N, C-alpha and C positions, 0 to 999 in steps of 0.2 A: 386888477381884480381877477381877470381871467387866469393870469399866471398863478396867483395865490390859490385859486380853486383847483387848478390842475395839480399843484403840489400837494394840496390837502387830499385830493382824490387818490393820488399815487401813494401817499403815506398810508391812507386807510386800506388801499388794495394790498399793500405789502403786509400790513398788520393782519388783515383777514387771512392771508395765505400762509402766515407763519405757523409752524406746527405748535400744537399745545404742549407746553412743558409740564410734565408730571413729576411728582416727587418720587424719589427712591426707584424701585424696580418693579416690573410687571410680575404677576404671580405665575407660577408653573414653569414649564420648560420653554426654552427659546431656541429657534433655529434660524440661521441666516443662510440664504441661498444666493443672494445677490449683494453687490457692493452697495447699492442704493438702500437696501434694508438696514445695513450697518450704519450708514449715515443718518437715516431717519431715526433709528433707535437712539443714537447719541443725542440728537436734537430733542427727542421726546423725553429721554431719561438721562439728563446730563449728570445727575448725582448718583446713578446706580452703581453700587459697589458690591452688592451681594445678590447673586442670582439664586432664586428660590427653587431651582430644579436643575435639569440637565441643560447644558449649552452645546449646541451643535453648530459648527461653522463648516458648511459644505453640504453635499448631497451624497447619501450612501450609494445611490445607483445612477449617478450622473456627474456632471462637472459644473463648476460655477465660474463667474467672472470676478470673483473676489481677489483684490490685489492689496488691500490696505486695512489693517486692523487697528490703526491708531485711534479711531473714535472710541474704542473700548478701554481706554487707558485708566478709567476709574474703577474697573472691576478688581476686587481683592479676594473674593470668596465665592465658590460655586458649591451649592448644596447638593449636587449630583455629579454626573460625569462631564468631562470636556472632550468633545469629539471634533478634531480638525481633519476633514477627510475630503479627498477629490477636489482640490483647489489647484488646477494646473498653472495658474498665473501668480500664485502667492509665493513671494520670495523670502519673507521673514515673518516672525510672529510679533514684530514690534507693535505695541498696543496692549499686549498682555504683560507688560513690564511690572505692573503692580500686583499681579495675581500671586497670592500666598498659599492658598489651600484649595483642593478639590476633595469633596467627600466621596466621590466615586472614581472610576478609572479615568486615565488620560490617554487618549488615542490620537497619534499623529500619523495618518495613513494616506499614502498615494497622493502626495503633493509634489508634482514633477519638478518645480523650480525652487523649492524651499532649500536655502543654503545652510541655515543654522537655526538653532532654537535658543540663541543667546537671550532673547527677551524673557525667558522663564527664570531669570536669575533670582527673583524674589520668592520663587516657589519652594516651600519647605516641607509640605505634607501632601501625599496622595492617598486618599482613603481606599482606593482599589488598586488595580494593576496599572502598569505603565507600558504602553506598546508604541514603539516607533518603527514603522514598517513601510517599505516600498516607497521611499522618498529618494528619487534618482540622483538629485544634486546635493543632498545633505552631506556636509563635510565634517560637522562637529556636533557633539552633544554637550558642549561646554556650559550651556545654560542650566545644567543640573547641579552645579557645584554647591548650591545651598540646600539641596534636597537631602533630608536626613532619614527619611523612611517612607516606604510604601507598604500598604496592607494587602499585597497581592503579588502577582508575578511581574517579572521584568523581562520584556522581549524587545530587543533591538536587532532587527533582522532585515535582510534584503534591501540594504541601502548601499548601492555599489560604489558611491563616492566617499563613503565614510572612512577616514584614514586614521582617526584618533579617538580614543575613548576617555580622554582627559575630562574630568568633571564627574566621573562615577565614584570617586573615592569615598564619599560620605554616604552613598546610598546603602541602606541596610534593609533588604527585603525580609519580611517575616515569613518563615517557612511553615506556616500553619495552613497548608493548602491540601487539596485532595491528591489522590494517587497519581493522576496524570502529571501534575506539576512536580510531584516528588521525583518523577522519572527524569525531569530536567533540573532537578534541585531548585525549583522556583525561578530559574533563570534560563533564557534562551538568547544567545548572541551569536548569530550565524549569518553567512551569505552577505557579508558587508565587504567594503573595499579592502579590508585588512583583517586578519585573524585577531581575536581578542586575547590579550595577555593579562592574566589576573594580577600580575605584578603592578599593573597600572592602576589597579583599584584594590588594595589590600583588604578592605572591609568585605569584599565579595569572595575572598579566598575560601572561606569556610563553606560557601555554597557550591563552589566549583570543585574544589579538592578537599575531600574529607580525610581526617586521620582515622583510618579504619580500625586500628587497635583501640584508640581512645573511644570511638563510637561503640565498639563492641563491649568495652568495659562498662559503658553507661547502661547496658542492657541488664546488668546483674540485679536480680531481685524483682524485675519488672515482668508482668505477664505479657504475652505476645501482643494482645490487642492494644496495649498502651504504647507500644514501640513499633507498630507495624510499618508506619511511614519511614522511620529511620532504618528499620531492618531492610526495607526495600531499597533505600539509598545505598546501603552497604552492598547488597547483591548487584545493583547496577554499577557500582564502583568496580566490583570484580569482573562483571561482564565486559566493561568497556576499558579495561586496562590497556594502556598504550604499549606496555612492555611486560607481557605475562611472565617472562623468564625471571623477573625480579620479585615475583609475588610470593615465592615459596617461604622466605623468612617471615613475611607478614602473616601468612596463613598458619604457619607453625606457631607463631606467637599467640594468635587468636585461639588456636586449639589448646595450647597450654593454659591460657586463661580460663577457658571453658572447663578443662579437667580439674583445675585447682579451685574453682569457685565453690564447689559443693552444691551447685545448682544444676540438677540433671538436665533441665530443659536447655540451659545455656550450653552445656557440653554437646548436646545433640544439635543445637543451632550451629556450633562450630563445625561439627562433622558434616552437616548438610551444606554448609558454605564450601567445604572442601570438595564435596561431590559436584556442586554447581560449577566450581572452577574447572574441574575435570570435564564437565559436560560442554563448557564453552571454549576451553583452550587446550584440552587434552589431545594427545596425538593418536589415541586409540580410535578404532572405527566407531561410527555412530551406534551400531548394534551393540558393541561391547559397553559403550558408555551408558546406554539405556539399561542394559542388563545389570551393571553395577549399581545404578540408581534404584532399580527394582529390588535388588537384594538388600540395599540399604533401607528402603521403605518398609520391607518386611521386618527387619530388625527393629526399626523404630516402633512399629506396631506392637511387636512382642514386648517392648519395654514401656508400653502405655503412652508413647509420645505420638498421639493421634494427630496433633496439629502439624508436627514435623512430617509425619507420614503423608498427610493430605497435601502438603506443599511439595513434597518430593514427587508424588503422583501427578500433580499439576505441571511440574517441570517436564515430566515424561510426556504428558499430553501435548504441551507446547512443541516439544521436539518432533513428535509424530506429525503434528499439523504443519509445521514450518519447513522442516528439513528432511523428513523421512515419510513420504506420503503413503503409508500403509493404513488405509482407512479401516480395515478390519481390526487391526490392533488399536487404532485410535479409539474406536467406539468401545472396545473392551476396556481400555484405560478409563474412558469417561464413565463407564458403568461402575468400575471400582471406585472412582472418585465420588460419584453420586452416593453410592452405598456408604462410603466412609463419612462424608460431611453430614449425612442424615443423623449421625450420632453426636454431632458437635453443636455447641451453642453459638448462634450467629454473633452474639455480643463478644464472644471470646475468639471468634475466627472471622475477622472482617473480610477475608478473601472469598467468602461464600458467594457474594454477588458476582464476582468475577468468574467463579467456577460454574455457576448456573448459566452465565452469559455465554461462555465458550462452548458449553454443551449445546445450548440452544442454537448457537451459530453454526455448529456442525450439521444439525438437523435442517436448518435453513438452507445450507449449502446443497443438501440433497433434496431440496424442494418439499420437505416434509414440514409444511408451514404450521399445521395445527400442533404437532409435537414440539416444534421449535417454540411456539407461544407458551406452551406449558412451562418450559424452563425459563423463558424471559419473564413470565409473570412471577415465578418464584424469586427472581432477582429483584424485580420492582417492589415486591411485598416486603423486602427487608428494610429495617430502619436505616435511613440515610445518614452517613457520617462522612467526614472529609475523605477518608480512604476509599470509599466505594462509590462516590458521587458519579464518576465517569462511567462506571459499569452499569449503574442503575439507569443513567441517561441513555446509554447505548442500548440497553435492553428495552427501554420504553420506546425508543425510536424503531427498534427492530419489530416490536409488536405492530406498530403502525405499518411497517413494510410488509409484514405477513398478511395483514388485512388487505393491503394494496394488491398483493399477489393473488389473493382470493377474490378480488374485485368487490370487496366490501368497503367502499370508499368512505362512507360516512363514519364507520368505526375507525378507519385509518386516520381520518382527519382529527378525531378526538385525541388520539395519542400524540400527534404532531403538535396540536395546539397546546396540550399540557406542557410540552417542553418550551414552546414560545412564551407561555405565560408564567414560567418559572421566574421568581424574583431574583434568583442568584446571578452571580457574575461569572467570570472566567473560572473553569473552562466551559461552563454552561453556555456562554456566549457562542462558542464554537458549535455546540450542539444546536443552538438556536438557528445558526446559519444552515446546518444540515437539515434540521426539521423544516425550515422554510422551503428548501429545495424540494423535499419530499411532499410537502403540502402543495407546493406549486405544481408538482407533477400530477397530483390528484386533480387539480384544476385543469391541467392540460388534457388528462384523460377524459374529463367531462366537456372538453372543448370550451372552457371558460378562460380564454387566452389572456384577456386584460388582467384578470386576477392572478394568473400564473406568472406573468413576466417579472414583476418586481420580486416575487418569492424565489424564482429560479436564478435571477441575477444576484440576489443576496447569497445564495448557495455557492455559485461558482466563484464569487469574490472571496467567500470564506475559504474555499478550497485553494485558491491562489495564495491567500495570506498565510496558510499553514503548509504550503507546498504539497498538498494532497491533490495530485493532478488527476487521479481517477475520479475524485469527487467533483472537481471542476468540470471535467469532460461530461460527466453524467447529467449535469444541468445545461450545459451548452448545446447538447444534441436536441432536446425538445425546444430550447429557445430558438435554434436555427430553423426548426420545422415551423414554429409559430411565425417567425419573420417571413418565411416563404409564403405562408397562408395570407399574411398581411401585405404581400408584395413588396416587402422591404428587403430586396435581394442583396444590397450591399451589406446590411447588418447580418443577414443570413450567411453570406460568404465569410465575414470575419469570425462569426461563431463557429462555422465549419472548420476553418483553418486552425483556430485555437483548439477545438475539440480533437482534431486529428493529431496535432502536436502533443497535447496532453495525454492522449491514449498511448502513444509510443513512449512518452516519457515515463508513464506509470507502468507500462508493461501489461496493462489490462486489455489485451487485444480482443477479448470477447465482446467488448463494446463496439467493435467495428460492424457487427451484424446489425446494430441500431443506427450507426452513423451512415453506412452506405446507402440505405434507402433515402435518407435525407439528402445526401449528395446527388442521388439520382433525380429527386424532385427539383433540386436547384438547377442542375444542368438542363432539365426539361423546360423549366421556367425561363432559362436564358437562351433556349433554342439550340442547345448543343445535343443534337439527337444521338450522334455516335457515342459521345462520352456518357450520355445517360444510359445507353444500351450496355456499355462496358460495365458500368456500376451495377446494373441489374445482375450481370453475371457475377460480379464481385460479392454482391449481397447473397446470392445463392450459395457461393462457396463458403462465405463466412458463417451462414446459418447452418450449412452442412457440417462444417468443422465443429461448431458449438454443439450441435445435436449428437455428433459422434462422441464428443467428450462427455456429454451428459449420459449417453447410453452406457459408456464405460463406468461412470460413477454409479448408475443404477445397478450395474452388475456387481460392483463392489459392495453396495448396500445390501443386495440380495445375499451375497456371501456372508456379510456381517450378521444378518438375521439368521442365516443357516447356522452359523457358528454359535449364536446365542441359544438357538434351539438345542444344539448339541451340548452346550454347557448345562442347560436345564435338565436334559436327559441324563447327563453324567451325574448331576446332583441327585436325581431320583435313584439312579443305580447305586450311588454311594450309600444312600440310606438303606436300601435293600441289602447291600453287602454287610452293613453293620448289624442288621437284624439276623442275618444268616451266618454270622461269624463263627459261632461254635460248631455248627454243622460243617462248615467249610474246612475248619481246622482238622476235623476227623477225616474228611475226604482227602485232604492234602497229604495227611500222614500215610494213608493206604496207597496213595498214588505216587509216592516218592520214587520208588524204583522205576515205575513206568516213565516218570519224568526224566530220570537220568538217561534211559535208553532213547527217549524222544529227543533230548537235547543233543545226544551224540549224532543221531541221524540228521537233525536239523543243521548242525554245524557242518556236516559233510555236504549237505545240499547248498548251504550258503557258500561254501568254498567253491563248489562247482559253478554256482551262479556268478560268483565274483570272477572266476576265470573266463566265463562267457562274456561278461561285461567288459573285461579288459581287452579280450580279443575283438569285440565289436568296436570299442574305442580306438584300438589300433587301426582297424580297417577304415574307420571313419576318418581318422587323421591322414592315413595314406591316400584315401580318396580325395580329401580336401587339398592335400599337397599336389596331387596329380592335376586337379582342376586348376589350381593356381599356376602350375607350370605351363599348362596348355594355354591359359590366357596370356601369360607373359610371352610365350613363344609366338602366339598369334600377333600380339602387339609389336614385338620385335621384328617379325617377318614383314608386316605392313610398312614399318619405318625403314627397314633396309631396302625393300623393293622401291619405295618412294625415292630414296637416295640414289639408287642405281638408275631409275627412270630419269631423274633430274640430270644426271651426268650424261646419259645417252641422248637425251633431248637437246642438250647443249651442243653436242658434237656429232650427232648421227649424220651419216652421208650415204649409207647403203641400205638396200632392202632388208638385209639381215638385221641391221640395227633396229629398223622400224618393227620388224617382226618380233624381235626380242622385247621391245617396249610393250607391244600388245600382249605378249604372253605373260609378262610380269604384271601388267594391269589386271588381266583375267585371273591370275593366280591370287591376287590380293582380294578380289571381290568375294564377299560372303554370299554363297548361294543359299537357297531355302534349306537344303540339307545341312550345309555348313552352319547356318544360323541355329538350327535345332541343337547341334552339338555344342556350339558356342553358348547357347542359352543354358544348357545343362551345366556346363563348367562354370558359367557366370553365377548361377543360382547357388551352387555349392560354395563359391567363394564369397558372394555377397547375399546371403540368405535373406529373403523378404524384400529386397530392393524393388524388384519388378512388381510384387504384390502391393507394396506401399504406394508406388506410383499410380497403379491402376485403380486402387481404392480411393486415394485422396483426389486424384485428377482423372475422373472417368472420361473426360472429353479428349484425352490424348489418344492419337491413333497408334497403330502397331509400329508404323515407320518412325513416329516421334519417340516411342518408347525405345526402339532400337538405337536411335541417335543418342538418347540420354544414357543408355547402358555403355556405349562407347566413350561418352564423355566421362563416365565414372572411372574408366581406365586411364583418364587424363590424356586422351588422344587429342591432337589438334583438329581443327575443322578440315584441313587438307587430308589428314590421315583418315578421318571419318568418311570423307567423300570417297577416298580410294577404296575403303572397305565396303562401302555400299554401292559403289559403281555409279556415282553421280558427281556433279561438279561441285567445287567448294561454294559457288554462289548458291546452289540449291540448299546446302547445309546452312548458310546464313539465313536464307528465307525460312527454313524449318525452325531454326533457333528463334527467329523473330515471332513466328506463329506460336511456338511453345511459351515464350515470355508473355505474350498477350493472354494466353489461356491461364497462365499461372499468376497474372497480375504482377509481373516483375519488371522493373524499370530498365535494367541493363543486363549484359551478358555475365558480368561479374556476379550479380545476385543469383543468376541461374546456376553458375558454376558452384557457388557456395551451397546452394540448396541441394544440388546433386551430391556433392561430397559429404554433406552432413546427414544424408539419409543412410542409416546404418542397416 
């Protein structure tokens, strides 16, 4: 009886502790962050085949212990997105074998041990984008062989072990996306273990390689706004030609089609495409390319082709901004662009949002935040269409940044949250990551660190996923500072190391002025007093360099404003001249003879001035050649004396030999008087070198500057020692001291710096 009671008690205990089995699936979104949660879900919902929201397997900002998805084998349909992210122990997707559809995107991101996605063999439809990113061990995408379509972008990138793209043959992305995706033709397949060959997936050919002639023919009879995305694809095709030499027949054919079409706009589109090709691939100078495009834009305007004219001016502005940093001319071009697009209908010219965004960006660059917001708001106010989504998002984010710079954080929060609450998907998803980081930075400024951390983490992960290293670094710096404040020094160190790496990778060295103070704090917290002091000096230098750069920009801005005033004055004068035209004509008639005499005398004066200029130029060249000769002679003298001294020191036996060695050594040493003469010759040969050293590095002593001047002449340490009358060891010590002041790791870096100062 006792045994029977015990068995009954055991059965009842097991029954009591069994999970309750519920029918079908739970409502809303589901997230699994542990293996145990997956097991419990299968026990609770054994017949769940349709998820009624999003399904996330993993942690966006951490890692999981998930290893096995087989308990999810009943799932066939997901009414939202599927996110498989940050599962370092997950080796396969086995368990998703029955999945047929997702109504949102599918993201497989940062699963370190994932070998393949074969389990997705039943998947036929993805309602959003497909992203397979940063899976280090992934070797195959073969599980996509039955996927016939996605309603978004395709991004398979940064999977270093991926060696084959078999399985993509039936994938057919729908290119009805915004401008950003049009730039990559809705497809991005880069940074994998092997380059993608479109021959392996013929159905993707039309998205990677377009037929430019056929595409241009399709433009006939269509207004620009209906073909803007495809027009942009054509221009990107021209910009990224692998072999521009073979483009001439294609461009000629396009031009012929435009001329024969009877469509004036199509003809001018073909002409603009030729100009764009010349801008990107022509052998002419940048100045001449810009001038040709300016002349073309004027002709387009005279023929009432205002959209063509506006896009030509936009291309000129891009060139000034990216390759030819003349900010005065840039702002003049922006003024022309703004004036022109004010006469265009936004529905007919979808580039308008981009135009206002780039004008606002320039004002932001010069810290004119309120003027920048004026243009960003113009962009945001425009109707949103697929073509301009990215630029509106960019402008919205920049308004938030402007308020952040003005320390109006509540207003700044509002604009970042608007992006985060946007219901759209890619590429808004990227902007959500960026907005998260900016919102997190606002929390950081308020010292609300716990709220800041997940937002900043999302931002730097977004930056890593799209290879935007500057973006990633921008969030890692405040994250590192927060970790220091929380005494999580190991996390801080990792964030610092990543931030420094990403800054150098991006080339955005201005961010060092923000990173160095954080490094100083970390070394102080670790008890590294000397290193902390070194980074205090590095911070001062980085801040000084940044301020110097900004001061230069302020000068350029002042000049730009001056030029604008001059333009306005000229316009007023022009109006006055028109009013006085009849009177002036009479005066000019009476003054004709006087003018002839005046011109004669002026020409004579100009001739004499030209002769004087030529004489001065000749004297300058002779003086420069003399200075160069003197420097070469000095260098050669030092080297020859050293060689003689070496030979005498090896074999000398008499007092006479010793006396000769001393005389040669004394003849080599630069006295104070010699130095002044040397300095004069050096400054003529290398104008500005000494001034640049003294302005950039005010901590350098006069003796250190002398040493660097001799290094500029490519003298060895021994030769420099001979010239200065010191030992080679002293020169080594001096070089070490210089490298420490300039924050250089080795002598090679110092040599490069000296030779690159012009």
